N, C-alpha and C positions, 0 to 999 in steps of 0.2 A: 438453273443449277445441274450440271451433269452428276451422275452417280459418284459416290464416294467411298471407296473401301476403309472400312473402321478397323476391321481385323483379318488376319488370315491365319489358318493352322493347316498345317501339312500333316494330312492323318496317314497317307501310304507313299512308300518310296520303292517302287518295283524297278524291275528290271526295263523295261519298255514305258512305263508311264507312273505319273505321280499323281496322287489326287489332293486336291487342298480344298478347304471350305472356306469360302471368304464371306464376311458380313458386311454387308453393303448399306449405305444410307441412301435411299431414294431422292429423287427431286422434291416430293411432297413429304420428306423429312422423317418416312417410316422406314424401318429396316428391316432388310431380309437376307436371305443367306443365298449364296450361289456356290454351288459345287462344280468345280474346275477340273479337267484334266490335262494335265500338263503332258504333252508329249513332242519329241523334237521334230523339226520340220523334215520334210521327204520329198523325193522325187518321183513324179508319174511319167510315165513314158510311151508316147505314141509310135509304136516300131512299125515302119515300113519296108517291105522288100522290095525288090527290082521288079517284081511280077505284080504290085500294087496289092499285095495281102498284108493286111494288119497281123502282126505276130503278137498273140496274147498268151496267157495263161491260164490255165485252170487248177485250181487249187482248193484244198479244204479251207473253209473259214469256221473253225471251231465256234466262234461265238454265233454263228447263225445256223451251225449244223450242216453247211451245204457246200458243195464244191462250185465255185463260181468262176466264170469267165470273165478275166480282167486283164488290163494293160497292165505290163509290168512296172512295179512300184517298189521303193523301198527307202530305208533311212540314210540320211546324210550321217555320216561318222564324225566324230568330234574333229575339227581342223580339216575337214575335206569340203571342198568347193562343190555345188551341185552338180557341176558338169562331171565332175570326177565320179560321183557317186552314180550317174547315170552310166557311165562306162564299165564301172564295177558291177552293178546291179544287172544288167544285161549279160555279161559275161556268167555272172552267176545263176541267174534265172532263166534265160533261153539258149545262152552257149554261143553268144555272138558279140562282136566288137564293133561298134558302129563307128565309121569314119567320118559321118557328117552328124552332127548335133546341133539342133536350132530352138533356142527358146521360144515356146507359142504362148505363154501365158502363166498363169498360177491362181491359186485359191484356198481358201480356208475349207477344210473338210467338214468340220461341224462346229462352227462357231458360237454356237449356243452354249456349249460347255467345254470345248476343246480348245488348246492352242495351236493346234497343228496346222503347219502351212504346206502346201504341195506345190513346187516349183514343176510346171508342165513343160515337157520337151518333145520334140520330133527327132527320131534317129533313122537315118538312113544309110546307105552304102555298107551294108553290113558283110562283117567275115566272121567265118567259123571260129571261135576262142573261147575256150570254157574255163573258167576260174571255179574250182571247188569251193562250197558254202555249205553251212548248217542249215538245215531246212527246207532243203531244195530238191530232195530225193523223190518228193509225192508231186511235183510240179510237172503238168503235163505241157507241153509247147503246142499252141493250135495257130495254124494260118487261117485267116478268115479273109476273104476277098473284101476289099474296101466296100464294094456295092450292097455288100450282105449287112453292114453295120447299122444301118438304120432300123432294118426289119428285125435284127438280133434286140435292140434297145426296146424298140416298140413291143415286142412279145415277149419281154422281161428275161430273155436269155441272158444279157448284159444288165446286170441290175445293182452294180455298186455306183456310188455316186462319183468316184475318182474317173471311173472308165466311162461312164456317161458323160460328165464335164469335159474330160479329155477328148474323148474321140467328136462329141459334137463340135467342140471348138476348133478341132483339126479340119473337119468336115466343111464347117463356115469358113476357115481361112482358104481353102482350095477353091471356094466360088468366085 
C-alpha cells in the first residue's frame, strides 16, 4: 500500500512559493509529516552560440549568499507554453532571441520537498533582442567555451543542480 495523504494545511502563500504541511499515513500504518514547497514549473536552457560557446548568466543567489554561474532559467507564466517562456526568458536575461529551440529533457529540481519541474531546452541561432524585465540588472552574461564546461562543473564553479543536469544532458546528447 502506498502512502496516503490524511490532511493538508496551507501555511504560507507567497509570490513565488506556497508551503503546505501534509500529514501522511505510511504503508506500515504510522503517520508522519511532509513539508511541501509548491513552486510553478520552469524552463532551463542550454544556450549555444555560433562559436560553440555556452551562454550563461552569473547572478546573486540570496539563499546561498553567492553569485553563481548558471544556465538561463525562469518561470512559466500562467497560460504560457514552455517554449514561449524560453523565448521571453532569453530576451530578458541574456538579450538574445533564439530562432531554434529544441526540447532535450526535463527533471524535478528537488522532489524530496518541492513540486517544481524544469523543462530543459537547447537554444541556438541567436539574434540580439532585449526585453526589459524586473530583477535582471544584476545579471552578468558570460560566454563559456563548450569544452570548458566539464572542468567548471568538476571544479565547483558551476554548482547548481539545474545547470549541472542540463549541461551534462546536452553534452551526453552530443556524443
